FINUVO-763802 format. One record per residue: x, y, z of N, C-alpha, C in turn. Coordinates in Angstrom, 3 decimals. Layout:
(atom (X Y Z) (X Y Z) (X Y Z)) ...
END
This chain:
(atom (-20.565 44.227 11.311) (-20.257 42.881 11.792) (-19.750 42.930 13.219)) (atom (-20.219 42.011 14.023) (-19.789 41.949 15.416) (-18.281 41.767 15.518)) (atom (-17.706 42.377 16.562) (-16.272 42.243 16.805) (-15.893 40.772 16.986)) (atom (-16.760 40.027 17.707) (-16.486 38.610 17.943) (-16.376 37.828 16.631)) (atom (-17.270 38.152 15.690) (-17.244 37.470 14.392) (-15.973 37.842 13.642)) (atom (-15.603 39.112 13.697) (-14.379 39.575 13.021) (-13.149 38.850 13.567)) (atom (-13.167 38.521 14.861) (-12.042 37.803 15.459) (-12.050 36.319 15.088)) (atom (-13.249 35.769 15.008) (-13.358 34.326 14.781) (-13.209 33.914 13.311)) (atom (-13.570 34.805 12.381) (-13.514 34.430 10.963) (-12.111 34.036 10.488)) (atom (-11.085 34.846 10.777) (-9.740 34.409 10.349) (-9.280 33.143 11.070)) (atom (-9.765 32.992 12.314) (-9.447 31.775 13.067) (-10.113 30.567 12.400)) (atom (-11.375 30.781 11.992) (-12.114 29.728 11.300) (-11.408 29.323 10.002)) (atom (-10.901 30.301 9.279) (-10.208 30.020 8.014) (-8.993 29.121 8.247)) (atom (-8.225 29.436 9.279) (-7.046 28.632 9.615) (-7.468 27.237 10.070)) (atom (-8.491 27.193 10.918) (-8.935 25.897 11.444) (-9.452 24.989 10.331)) (atom (-10.148 25.577 9.368) (-10.652 24.769 8.261) (-9.500 24.139 7.476)) (atom (-8.449 24.929 7.257) (-7.290 24.392 6.529) (-6.591 23.315 7.355)) (atom (-6.473 23.553 8.659) (-5.835 22.564 9.539) (-6.630 21.263 9.532)) (atom (-7.953 21.378 9.670) (-8.803 20.179 9.668) (-8.700 19.437 8.336)) (atom (-8.674 20.199 7.240) (-8.562 19.597 5.915) (-7.232 18.857 5.761)) (atom (-6.158 19.501 6.214) (-4.830 18.884 6.124) (-4.747 17.621 6.980)) (atom (-5.293 17.699 8.183) (-5.263 16.528 9.071) (-6.073 15.372 8.494)) (atom (-7.174 15.718 7.856) (-7.998 14.688 7.233) (-7.227 13.998 6.109)) (atom (-6.506 14.784 5.327) (-5.704 14.223 4.235) (-4.521 13.432 4.777)) (atom (-3.966 13.876 5.901) (-2.848 13.152 6.507) (-3.255 11.745 6.924)) (atom (-4.501 11.603 7.349) (-4.992 10.281 7.761) (-5.032 9.291 6.601)) (atom (-5.010 9.820 5.371) (-5.060 8.947 4.200) (-3.694 8.367 3.855)) (atom (-2.628 9.011 4.339) (-1.276 8.583 3.965) (-0.891 7.206 4.498)) (atom (-1.088 6.914 5.803) (-0.662 5.598 6.305) (-1.234 4.414 5.522)) (atom (-2.570 4.363 5.254) (-3.069 3.222 4.481) (-2.552 3.192 3.045)) (atom (-2.341 4.382 2.452) (-1.817 4.435 1.091) (-0.395 3.883 1.046)) (atom (0.428 4.326 2.002) (1.819 3.865 2.063) (1.862 2.375 2.371)) (atom (1.016 1.929 3.304) (0.972 0.513 3.674) (0.584 -0.354 2.477)) (atom (-0.360 0.130 1.673) (-0.790 -0.612 0.485) (0.358 -0.753 -0.511)) (atom (1.141 0.305 -0.656) (2.286 0.267 -1.571) (3.374 -0.661 -1.049)) (atom (3.593 -0.634 0.268) (4.584 -1.529 0.888) (4.169 -2.991 0.673)) (atom (2.880 -3.268 0.840) (2.374 -4.632 0.631) (2.513 -5.052 -0.834)) (atom (2.352 -4.080 -1.731) (2.528 -4.379 -3.158) (3.976 -4.783 -3.442)) (atom (4.923 -4.067 -2.818) (6.338 -4.414 -2.961) (6.598 -5.811 -2.420)) (atom (6.061 -6.091 -1.242) (6.262 -7.409 -0.618) (5.665 -8.519 -1.474)) (atom (4.525 -8.242 -2.105) (3.886 -9.231 -2.980) (4.779 -9.537 -4.182)) (atom (5.337 -8.493 -4.784) (6.227 -8.677 -5.933) (7.471 -9.457 -5.515)) (atom (8.020 -9.103 -4.361) (9.216 -9.793 -3.865) (8.927 -11.274 -3.597)) (atom (7.726 -11.574 -3.085) (7.350 -12.968 -2.849) (7.259 -13.738 -4.173)) (atom (6.708 -13.084 -5.196) (6.585 -13.731 -6.502) (7.962 -14.056 -7.079)) (atom (8.895 -13.106 -6.942) (10.259 -13.334 -7.413) (10.889 -14.493 -6.638)) (atom (10.699 -14.465 -5.317) (11.265 -15.515 -4.466) (10.680 -16.883 -4.814)) (atom (9.375 -16.936 -5.062) (8.719 -18.202 -5.413) (9.291 -18.767 -6.717)) (atom (9.530 -17.893 -7.681) (10.082 -18.340 -8.964) (11.526 -18.825 -8.796)) (atom (12.283 -18.102 -7.978) (13.667 -18.517 -7.725) (13.704 -19.853 -6.989)) (atom (12.781 -20.024 -6.051) (12.707 -21.292 -5.303) (12.348 -22.455 -6.228)) (atom (11.407 -22.196 -7.146) (11.013 -23.235 -8.099) (12.197 -23.622 -8.984)) (atom (12.960 -22.607 -9.400) (14.142 -22.865 -10.220) (15.191 -23.638 -9.435)) (atom (15.355 -23.284 -8.171) (16.331 -23.962 -7.310) (15.937 -25.425 -7.095)) (atom (14.641 -25.691 -6.950) (14.164 -27.069 -6.799) (14.498 -27.894 -8.029)) (atom (14.347 -27.279 -9.200) (14.678 -27.983 -10.436) (16.180 -28.259 -10.531)) (atom (16.983 -27.320 -10.026) (18.432 -27.525 -10.021) (18.808 -28.687 -9.092)) (atom (18.137 -28.726 -7.952) (18.378 -29.824 -7.002) (17.951 -31.154 -7.630)) (atom (16.778 -31.133 -8.286) (16.288 -32.343 -8.947) (17.257 -32.784 -10.036)) (atom (17.822 -31.817 -10.760) (18.791 -32.128 -11.819) (20.022 -32.821 -11.231)) (atom (20.513 -32.320 -10.111) (21.668 -32.939 -9.455) (21.349 -34.365 -9.009)) (atom (20.148 -34.531 -8.464) (19.735 -35.862 -8.001) (19.645 -36.841 -9.172)) (atom (19.098 -36.369 -10.290) (18.996 -37.220 -11.467) (20.380 -37.564 -12.017)) (atom (21.289 -36.591 -11.989) (22.658 -36.829 -12.461) (23.353 -37.873 -11.580)) (atom (23.129 -37.750 -10.269) (23.721 -38.726 -9.347) (23.149 -40.127 -9.589)) (atom (21.831 -40.160 -9.777) (21.174 -41.449 -10.037) (21.676 -42.036 -11.352)) (atom (21.830 -41.174 -12.360) (22.337 -41.621 -13.653) (23.754 -42.168 -13.517)) (atom (24.579 -41.458 -12.765) (25.961 -41.892 -12.555) (26.031 -43.253 -11.875)) (atom (25.133 -43.452 -10.888) (25.117 -44.724 -10.169) (24.704 -45.872 -11.095)) (atom (23.678 -45.609 -11.903) (23.197 -46.670 -12.800) (24.231 -46.961 -13.891)) (atom (24.926 -45.939 -14.369) (25.984 -46.159 -15.366) (27.124 -46.983 -14.755)) (atom (27.406 -46.707 -13.472) (28.435 -47.483 -12.773) (28.001 -48.937 -12.611)) (atom (26.721 -49.112 -12.263) (26.187 -50.473 -12.128) (26.214 -51.209 -13.468)) (atom (25.926 -50.473 -14.520) (25.923 -51.069 -15.853) (27.322 -51.586 -16.214)) (atom (28.335 -50.769 -15.977) (29.711 -51.175 -16.267) (30.100 -52.398 -15.437)) (atom (29.662 -52.398 -14.175) (29.974 -53.511 -13.286) (29.329 -54.802 -13.792)) (atom (28.063 -54.701 -14.207) (27.351 -55.870 -14.713) (27.949 -56.355 -16.035)) (atom (28.325 -55.393 -16.874) (28.930 -55.772 -18.158) (30.262 -56.493 -17.939)) (atom (30.987 -56.050 -16.911) (32.258 -56.721 -16.594) (32.009 -58.111 -16.036)) (atom (30.902 -58.257 -15.325) (30.590 -59.564 -14.726) (30.190 -60.605 -15.770)) (atom (29.802 -60.135 -16.959) (29.409 -61.084 -18.009) (30.539 -62.054 -18.351)) (atom (31.752 -61.565 -18.215) (32.911 -62.393 -18.561) (33.338 -63.315 -17.411)) (atom (32.629 -63.185 -16.300) (33.026 -63.980 -15.127) (32.008 -65.065 -14.761)) (atom (30.783 -64.934 -15.312) (29.748 -65.910 -14.948) (30.091 -67.277 -15.543)) (atom (29.584 -68.354 -14.884) (29.924 -69.720 -15.294) (28.749 -70.482 -15.881)) (atom (27.532 -69.930 -15.655) (26.359 -70.661 -16.165) (25.545 -69.758 -17.087)) (atom (24.786 -70.424 -17.962) (23.911 -69.676 -18.870) (22.825 -68.920 -18.105)) (atom (22.365 -69.523 -17.016) (21.316 -68.891 -16.213) (21.806 -67.564 -15.639)) (atom (23.024 -67.588 -15.085) (23.611 -66.352 -14.528) (23.829 -65.334 -15.643)) (atom (24.239 -65.830 -16.792) (24.495 -64.946 -17.936) (23.198 -64.262 -18.397)) (atom (22.139 -65.055 -18.484) (20.834 -64.520 -18.897) (20.305 -63.489 -17.884)) (atom (20.499 -63.795 -16.601) (20.040 -62.878 -15.542) (20.773 -61.543 -15.639)) (atom (22.079 -61.628 -15.894) (22.861 -60.386 -16.029) (22.439 -59.608 -17.272)) (atom (22.152 -60.328 -18.333) (21.711 -59.678 -19.568) (20.395 -58.921 -19.341)) (atom (19.506 -59.566 -18.609) (18.228 -58.907 -18.281) (18.445 -57.664 -17.425)) (atom (19.332 -57.802 -16.459) (19.630 -56.662 -15.575) (20.286 -55.531 -16.359)) (atom (21.180 -55.898 -17.287) (21.847 -54.881 -18.125) (20.827 -54.164 -19.009)) (atom (19.920 -54.956 -19.593) (18.874 -54.357 -20.450) (17.993 -53.406 -19.646)) (atom (17.659 -53.831 -18.449) (16.831 -52.982 -17.562) (17.568 -51.689 -17.220)) (atom (18.867 -51.808 -16.900) (19.665 -50.617 -16.559) (19.764 -49.666 -17.745)) (atom (19.954 -50.232 -18.943) (20.043 -49.386 -20.140) (18.742 -48.624 -20.366)) (atom (17.633 -49.300 -20.117) (16.313 -48.655 -20.266) (16.149 -47.526 -19.243)) (atom (16.558 -47.826 -18.001) (16.457 -46.807 -16.940) (17.392 -45.638 -17.219)) (atom (18.595 -45.952 -17.725) (19.548 -44.881 -18.057) (18.992 -43.996 -19.169)) (atom (18.407 -44.626 -20.176) (17.811 -43.868 -21.291) (16.685 -42.958 -20.790)) (atom (15.853 -43.532 -19.891) (14.746 -42.749 -19.328) (15.278 -41.562 -18.516)) (atom (16.342 -41.813 -17.727) (16.939 -40.739 -16.922) (17.541 -39.653 -17.809)) (atom (18.196 -40.083 -18.872) (18.798 -39.108 -19.798) (17.726 -38.230 -20.429)) (atom (16.586 -38.844 -20.784) (15.471 -38.060 -21.341) (14.938 -37.067 -20.314)) (atom (14.784 -37.534 -19.082) (14.310 -36.646 -18.008) (15.269 -35.480 -17.793)) (atom (16.564 -35.790 -17.796) (17.571 -34.744 -17.578) (17.537 -33.719 -18.700)) (atom (17.409 -34.201 -19.952) (17.339 -33.280 -21.091) (16.092 -32.395 -21.020)) (atom (14.952 -33.022 -20.687) (13.705 -32.250 -20.546) (13.829 -31.214 -19.436)) (atom (14.450 -31.649 -18.344) (14.606 -30.740 -17.204) (15.556 -29.593 -17.530)) (atom (16.614 -29.897 -18.284) (17.557 -28.849 -18.696) (16.879 -27.819 -19.589)) (atom (16.029 -28.311 -20.513) (15.273 -27.382 -21.376) (14.337 -26.516 -20.541)) (atom (13.660 -27.156 -19.594) (12.736 -26.436 -18.717) (13.480 -25.390 -17.886)) (atom (14.646 -25.786 -17.351) (15.448 -24.861 -16.526) (15.956 -23.686 -17.341)) (atom (16.336 -23.953 -18.589) (16.822 -22.883 -19.458) (15.724 -21.845 -19.701)) (atom (14.513 -22.358 -19.963) (13.364 -21.459 -20.171) (13.046 -20.689 -18.888)) (atom (13.030 -21.415 -17.763) (12.710 -20.790 -16.474) (13.740 -19.738 -16.096)) (atom (15.022 -20.023 -16.333) (16.068 -19.060 -15.993) (15.884 -17.757 -16.767)) (atom (15.521 -17.889 -18.045) (15.276 -16.700 -18.871) (14.057 -15.939 -18.363)) (atom (12.986 -16.687 -18.040) (11.758 -16.057 -17.541) (11.983 -15.385 -16.194)) (atom (12.707 -16.078 -15.307) (12.981 -15.520 -13.983) (13.826 -14.251 -14.093)) (atom (14.791 -14.285 -14.992) (15.651 -13.109 -15.193) (14.826 -11.915 -15.660)) (atom (13.973 -12.132 -16.661) (13.116 -11.056 -17.172) (12.131 -10.582 -16.115)) (atom (11.541 -11.551 -15.402) (10.574 -11.200 -14.354) (11.246 -10.398 -13.246)) (atom (12.458 -10.775 -12.883) (13.191 -10.076 -11.824) (13.512 -8.640 -12.242)) (atom (13.907 -8.479 -13.515) (14.216 -7.136 -14.020) (12.974 -6.254 -14.015)) (atom (11.851 -6.817 -14.499) (10.596 -6.065 -14.512) (10.138 -5.746 -13.089)) (atom (10.352 -6.700 -12.198) (9.953 -6.511 -10.800) (10.769 -5.400 -10.148)) (atom (12.060 -5.357 -10.453) (12.922 -4.303 -9.908) (12.445 -2.923 -10.359)) (atom (12.036 -2.843 -11.632) (11.523 -1.566 -12.159) (10.232 -1.169 -11.443)) (atom (9.336 -2.165 -11.294) (8.066 -1.894 -10.611) (8.309 -1.434 -9.181)) (atom (9.185 -2.150 -8.494) (9.489 -1.804 -7.102) (10.100 -0.410 -7.025)) (atom (10.937 -0.091 -8.009) (11.539 1.250 -8.052) (10.487 2.336 -8.179)) (atom (9.519 2.114 -9.073) (8.434 3.090 -9.266) (7.578 3.210 -8.001)) (atom (7.315 2.077 -7.369) (6.496 2.086 -6.152) (7.229 2.837 -5.033)) (atom (8.530 2.612 -4.916) (9.315 3.311 -3.894) (9.323 4.817 -4.143)) (atom (9.328 5.193 -5.418) (9.251 6.619 -5.755) (7.915 7.206 -5.288)) (atom (6.844 6.420 -5.477) (5.520 6.863 -5.018) (5.510 7.021 -3.495)) (atom (6.118 6.053 -2.812) (6.171 6.113 -1.347) (6.942 7.343 -0.896)) (atom (8.086 7.596 -1.525) (8.896 8.777 -1.189) (8.115 10.060 -1.445)) (atom (7.373 10.086 -2.561) (6.568 11.263 -2.902) (5.484 11.493 -1.855)) (atom (4.834 10.415 -1.429) (3.796 10.535 -0.400) (4.388 11.022 0.925)) (atom (5.546 10.491 1.271) (6.196 10.900 2.521) (6.603 12.369 2.483)) (atom (7.094 12.806 1.314) (7.468 14.210 1.164) (6.244 15.115 1.284)) (atom (5.149 14.685 0.632) (3.911 15.465 0.715) (3.396 15.493 2.153)) (atom (3.508 14.364 2.827) (3.096 14.271 4.227) (3.918 15.236 5.083)) (atom (5.223 15.286 4.837) (6.094 16.193 5.591) (5.740 17.654 5.332)) (atom (5.406 17.958 4.064) (5.019 19.343 3.728) (3.730 19.726 4.450)) (atom (2.783 18.790 4.485) (1.518 19.068 5.171) (1.728 19.260 6.669)) (atom (2.566 18.435 7.251) (2.849 18.558 8.688) (3.519 19.886 8.996)) (atom (4.411 20.305 8.087) (5.079 21.599 8.269) (4.066 22.737 8.145)) (atom (3.132 22.586 7.197) (2.096 23.604 7.012) (1.184 23.665 8.237)) (atom (0.832 22.523 8.792) (-0.001 22.493 10.003) (0.712 23.180 11.150)) (atom (1.998 22.936 11.271) (2.773 23.586 12.344) (2.799 25.093 12.156)) (atom (2.953 25.509 10.902) (2.958 26.948 10.595) (1.604 27.575 10.921)) (atom (0.531 26.898 10.510) (-0.824 27.405 10.775) (-1.135 27.416 12.268)) (atom (-0.632 26.429 12.970) (-0.876 26.344 14.415) (-0.272 27.526 15.144)) (atom (0.897 27.960 14.676) (1.541 29.136 15.282) (0.716 30.394 15.028)) (atom (0.211 30.538 13.805) (-0.637 31.686 13.481) (-1.923 31.646 14.293)) (atom (-2.434 30.433 14.483) (-3.672 30.260 15.232) (-3.509 30.703 16.683)) (atom (-2.383 30.349 17.275) (-2.120 30.762 18.661) (-2.176 32.272 18.791)) (atom (-1.595 32.942 17.805) (-1.571 34.410 17.824) (-2.979 34.983 17.715)) (atom (-3.780 34.442 16.800) (-5.145 34.933 16.627) (-6.022 34.579 17.827)) (atom (-5.854 33.365 18.346) (-6.679 32.907 19.472) (-6.421 33.711 20.730)) (atom (-5.210 34.231 20.866) (-4.870 34.998 22.069) (-5.664 36.297 22.173)) (atom (-6.193 36.774 21.026) (-6.957 38.023 21.014) (-8.444 37.801 21.245)) (atom (-8.862 36.521 21.299) (-10.281 36.196 21.474) (-10.574 35.944 22.950)) (atom (-11.749 36.422 23.391) (-12.176 36.193 24.771) (-12.148 34.684 25.067)) (atom (-11.519 34.258 26.162) (-11.372 32.824 26.477) (-12.683 32.048 26.454)) (atom (-13.761 32.646 26.994) (-15.046 31.948 27.018) (-15.600 31.768 25.609)) (atom (-15.455 32.819 24.803) (-15.910 32.741 23.414) (-15.084 31.719 22.643)) (atom (-13.776 31.705 22.903) (-12.885 30.758 22.241) (-13.245 29.314 22.594)) (atom (-13.525 29.107 23.873) (-13.894 27.766 24.327) (-15.202 27.325 23.663)) (atom (-16.140 28.251 23.590) (-17.429 27.973 22.952) (-17.230 27.653 21.471)) (atom (-16.436 28.469 20.811) (-16.137 28.291 19.393) (-15.486 26.924 19.144)) (atom (-14.522 26.550 19.989) (-13.777 25.300 19.795) (-14.643 24.068 20.045)) (atom (-15.618 24.193 20.933) (-16.554 23.085 21.155) (-17.358 22.816 19.888)) (atom (-17.849 23.901 19.275) (-18.617 23.758 18.028) (-17.710 23.235 16.923)) (atom (-16.503 23.749 16.888) (-15.525 23.353 15.871) (-15.283 21.843 15.910)) (atom (-15.102 21.325 17.104) (-14.830 19.895 17.262) (-16.059 19.066 16.896)) (atom (-17.216 19.562 17.329) (-18.452 18.836 17.064) (-18.791 18.816 15.574)) (atom (-18.481 19.928 14.891) (-18.837 20.065 13.479) (-17.696 19.684 12.532)) (atom (-16.571 19.206 13.082) (-15.481 18.749 12.225) (-14.801 19.841 11.435)) (atom (-14.516 20.970 12.113) (-13.745 22.036 11.465) (-14.550 23.232 11.004)) (atom (-15.851 23.216 11.232) (-16.691 24.366 10.852) (-17.497 24.804 12.066)) (atom (-17.238 26.034 12.507) (-17.957 26.552 13.673) (-18.755 27.807 13.340)) (atom (-18.379 28.462 12.228) (-19.048 29.706 11.830) (-19.591 29.537 10.419)) (atom (-20.846 29.902 10.232) (-21.462 29.734 8.915) (-22.044 31.054 8.422)) (atom (-21.827 31.356 7.149) (-22.403 32.585 6.592) (-23.877 32.390 6.226)) (atom (-24.613 33.495 6.238) (-26.012 33.474 5.806) (-26.199 34.631 4.837)) (atom (-26.746 34.326 3.670) (-26.978 35.374 2.675) (-28.399 35.893 2.709)) (atom (-28.764 36.621 1.674) (-30.105 37.196 1.608) (-31.196 36.137 1.537)) (atom (-30.798 34.949 1.074) (-31.794 33.880 0.967) (-32.156 33.283 2.322)) (atom (-31.400 33.687 3.370) (-31.703 33.207 4.712) (-31.371 31.750 4.945)) (atom (-30.386 31.208 4.203) (-29.998 29.789 4.334) (-28.672 29.679 5.076)) (atom (-28.622 28.797 6.065) (-27.388 28.571 6.833) (-26.361 27.894 5.930)) (atom (-25.159 28.454 5.896) (-24.094 27.881 5.066) (-23.518 26.607 5.621)) (atom (-23.895 26.259 6.863) (-23.370 25.046 7.475) (-24.222 23.827 7.204)) (atom (-25.543 23.997 7.318) (-26.448 22.843 7.135) (-27.449 23.059 6.005)) (atom (-27.450 24.254 5.404) (-28.312 24.591 4.271) (-29.801 24.538 4.617)) (atom (-30.082 24.833 5.881) (-31.490 24.945 6.295) (-31.911 26.423 6.274)) (atom (-33.142 26.657 5.894) (-33.656 28.033 5.876) (-33.919 28.517 7.297)) (atom (-33.537 29.762 7.570) (-33.727 30.353 8.904) (-35.037 31.146 8.941)) (atom (-35.632 31.234 10.117) (-36.843 32.064 10.243) (-36.529 33.516 9.880)) (atom (-37.468 34.234 9.306) (-37.245 35.646 8.918) (-36.739 36.506 10.080)) (atom (-37.244 36.256 11.292) (-36.822 37.037 12.442) (-35.327 36.860 12.699)) (atom (-34.842 35.624 12.569) (-33.409 35.353 12.784) (-32.586 36.066 11.721)) (atom (-33.041 36.049 10.480) (-32.321 36.735 9.415) (-32.249 38.235 9.683)) (atom (-33.354 38.809 10.166) (-33.363 40.243 10.495) (-32.355 40.560 11.594)) (atom (-32.306 39.709 12.604) (-31.364 39.922 13.715) (-29.920 39.816 13.230)) (atom (-29.679 38.900 12.311) (-28.326 38.759 11.754) (-27.936 40.009 10.972)) (atom (-28.858 40.537 10.236) (-28.590 41.740 9.448) (-28.312 42.941 10.349)) (atom (-28.949 42.954 11.517) (-28.682 44.030 12.487) (-27.310 43.876 13.111)) (atom (-26.867 42.613 13.301) (-25.542 42.333 13.848) (-25.343 42.835 15.258)) (atom (-26.334 42.641 16.110) (-26.247 43.150 17.479) (-25.852 42.083 18.502)) (atom (-25.938 40.811 18.126) (-25.607 39.740 19.072) (-25.234 38.452 18.318)) (atom (-24.591 37.546 19.059) (-24.232 36.253 18.469) (-25.489 35.399 18.328)) (atom (-25.635 34.792 17.170) (-26.794 33.943 16.907) (-26.303 32.591 16.387)) (atom (-26.942 31.534 16.871) (-26.576 30.185 16.449) (-27.678 29.573 15.598)) (atom (-27.281 28.713 14.696) (-28.258 27.962 13.907) (-28.880 26.909 14.818)) (atom (-30.199 26.888 14.860) (-30.883 25.932 15.732) (-30.737 24.490 15.232)) (atom (-30.376 24.332 13.977) (-30.256 22.989 13.403) (-28.864 22.393 13.605)) (atom (-27.824 23.150 13.194) (-26.469 22.593 13.263) (-25.629 23.164 14.401)) (atom (-26.085 24.259 15.014) (-25.375 24.835 16.154) (-24.263 25.789 15.796)) (atom (-24.027 26.038 14.500) (-22.952 26.952 14.093) (-23.279 28.398 14.473)) (atom (-22.214 29.149 14.731) (-22.368 30.592 14.939) (-22.632 31.219 13.571)) (atom (-23.659 32.026 13.480) (-24.051 32.584 12.185) (-23.610 34.055 12.057)) (atom (-23.383 34.451 10.802) (-23.142 35.873 10.515) (-23.699 36.185 9.138)) (atom (-24.152 37.414 8.987) (-24.756 37.812 7.716) (-23.673 38.239 6.733)) (atom (-23.742 37.697 5.526) (-22.765 38.056 4.493) (-23.511 38.469 3.230)) (atom (-23.324 39.719 2.851) (-23.967 40.216 1.639) (-23.301 39.567 0.418)) (atom (-24.118 39.151 -0.510) (-23.588 38.486 -1.696) (-23.304 39.497 -2.794)) 
END
């Protein structure tokens, strides 16, 4: 095997792992963002339910105030019955009192219905909030796990990068530059093995017999005409 290939193979191994790790790192931001959005969605649902409950509480207060006013008006009208001087005024007050009693009864029914609804909603909101807290807790655990894994990968890349510097320093600068151009173009693969079948391990194209013979001799660097990878013969 050519000395150049012997120098580049361990470098290729490190570069492949670095490229793989970097590719996986790119998946973390959208994954984390999706989980964050899921948390925000759950929080919005909880907030919407709490707001709906609060609106009902406000409506209940308004109905109570309206009921109090009508009850006050009723007492006032009932007291006025003893002060009127004509039958016409008396009849008018009686009609107004009857109307107020009907409105008071209707308000009382509304208040009771609303109280029942609020009681049910409060129980549902409480249960929903508890379940939501659990869900959010699990999601946050997933986010923490992803961040920890991301940190481990970044640490591994830093470790590999240091090893790479050491290996790269032993490679001829021109050869290294050539290798890195192919590496970038091919997305982490610059050297491809070729077996007895004469197939390039990079693009899986069959090589001409003459090229395979030259690889087996190992006298010079040879590139795949299809994918551009540096080739080397590997006995299976």
